C-alpha positions as CSV (number, residue, x, y, z in Angstrom):
1,M,-16.0,15.4,-18.5
2,T,-17.0,11.3,-16.8
3,R,-13.6,11.2,-15.9
4,V,-11.9,12.8,-12.7
5,T,-8.7,12.3,-10.8
6,P,-7.2,15.1,-8.7
7,Y,-3.7,14.8,-7.4
8,A,-3.6,17.8,-4.9
9,Q,-6.0,19.0,-2.9
10,L,-10.0,18.3,-3.7
11,Q,-12.0,21.1,-4.4
12,V,-15.2,19.3,-4.4
13,D,-16.7,22.2,-5.9
14,L,-14.8,22.3,-9.1
15,V,-15.2,18.8,-9.4
16,I,-18.7,19.0,-9.0
17,A,-18.7,21.4,-11.8
18,A,-16.4,19.1,-13.8
19,L,-18.4,16.3,-13.7
20,A,-21.4,15.2,-16.0
21,A,-24.9,15.6,-14.6
22,N,-26.2,13.7,-17.6
23,R,-23.7,10.8,-17.3
24,P,-22.1,8.2,-14.7
25,P,-19.5,10.4,-13.3
26,R,-15.9,8.5,-12.2
27,L,-13.7,10.1,-9.6
28,R,-10.6,8.7,-8.9
29,S,-8.8,10.8,-6.1
30,F,-5.0,10.0,-4.6
31,L,-6.1,12.0,-1.7
32,P,-8.3,11.1,1.1
33,I,-12.2,12.3,0.3
34,E,-13.2,14.4,3.2
35,R,-15.8,12.8,4.4
36,E,-18.5,16.2,4.0
37,D,-17.5,16.5,0.3
38,L,-18.2,13.3,-0.3
39,D,-21.6,13.7,1.0
40,K,-21.9,17.3,-0.9
41,L,-20.6,15.0,-4.0
42,R,-23.4,12.6,-3.4
43,S,-26.2,15.1,-3.3
44,Q,-24.9,17.0,-6.2
45,R,-23.9,13.9,-8.2
46,P,-25.8,11.3,-6.8
47,H,-24.4,8.5,-10.0
48,R,-21.0,9.1,-9.2
49,N,-18.6,6.3,-8.7
50,A,-16.3,8.0,-6.4
51,S,-13.0,6.7,-4.3
52,F,-10.1,6.8,-2.9
53,I,-6.8,4.5,-4.5
54,D,-5.0,3.8,-1.8
55,D,-3.3,0.4,-3.1
56,L,-0.9,1.9,-5.4
57,T,2.0,-0.6,-4.1
58,N,4.4,-2.1,-6.8
59,E,2.5,-5.1,-6.3
60,S,-0.5,-3.4,-7.5
61,I,1.4,-2.1,-10.7
62,A,4.1,-4.7,-11.0
63,P,1.7,-6.1,-13.9
64,H,1.5,-3.4,-16.0
65,V,4.8,-2.0,-15.5
66,E,6.7,-3.5,-18.9
67,K,3.5,-2.5,-21.1
68,F,3.9,1.2,-19.7
69,W,7.3,1.6,-20.7
70,A,6.7,-0.3,-24.0
71,E,4.0,2.2,-24.3
72,L,5.3,5.7,-23.3
73,P,7.4,6.8,-26.5
74,R,4.4,6.2,-28.7
75,W,1.8,7.9,-26.1
76,M,4.5,10.7,-25.5
77,R,5.0,11.6,-29.9
78,D,1.4,11.2,-30.1
79,G,0.7,13.9,-27.9
80,N,-0.8,11.9,-25.1
81,I,1.5,12.7,-22.6
82,L,3.5,15.3,-22.5
83,P,6.5,16.0,-20.6
84,T,6.5,18.2,-17.2
85,E,7.5,21.4,-17.8
86,Y,10.6,22.5,-15.7
87,K,13.2,25.8,-14.6
88,V,16.0,24.6,-12.8
89,I,17.8,27.1,-10.0
90,K,21.3,26.3,-10.4
91,G,23.2,26.4,-7.0
92,L,21.9,26.0,-3.1
93,D,23.0,30.3,-2.7
94,K,19.9,31.5,-4.6
95,V,17.8,31.5,-1.7
96,K,15.0,33.4,-2.8
97,D,14.1,31.4,-5.8
98,I,14.3,28.3,-3.8
99,N,12.3,29.3,-0.9
100,K,9.5,31.0,-3.7
101,S,8.8,27.0,-5.2
102,L,9.0,25.5,-1.4
103,D,6.2,28.3,-1.0
104,T,4.7,27.5,-3.8
105,Y,4.2,24.2,-3.5
106,R,3.7,24.2,0.5
107,D,0.0,26.3,-1.4
108,V,-0.6,23.7,-3.4
109,V,-0.2,25.9,-6.8
110,R,0.4,23.2,-9.3
111,V,-0.2,25.2,-11.7
112,G,3.4,26.4,-14.2
113,P,7.0,24.2,-14.1
114,Q,8.3,22.5,-12.2
115,T,11.6,23.0,-9.7
116,V,14.9,21.3,-10.0
117,V,16.8,22.8,-8.5
118,K,21.0,22.0,-9.1
119,I,24.1,21.6,-6.4
120,E,26.7,23.0,-8.0
121,G,29.9,21.7,-6.4
């Protein structure tokens, strides 16, 4: 791989293994990169280009919003972007199911469907 963008806690060994060794790879992280992880990355992938994405503000993305929404249906039809899987927990009385989902988020496990709790009144 030449581009990796982790959205959850950075696991530097996994990222290093995924980054191409024979071409200059790019790493963009939505979470800050710890100094020791960056040092390890530099030692094993010296030609890497790594940075923390910290400028996602309305001002920085505003010029791209119209094009994004215009292209989104085509990207979904072509399979370039797929909707997130989700599960619905109906009602706040399903405490065990809600706590299990919250535990999953707490433990930074990002595998499986996202959880929506539907408050029924």
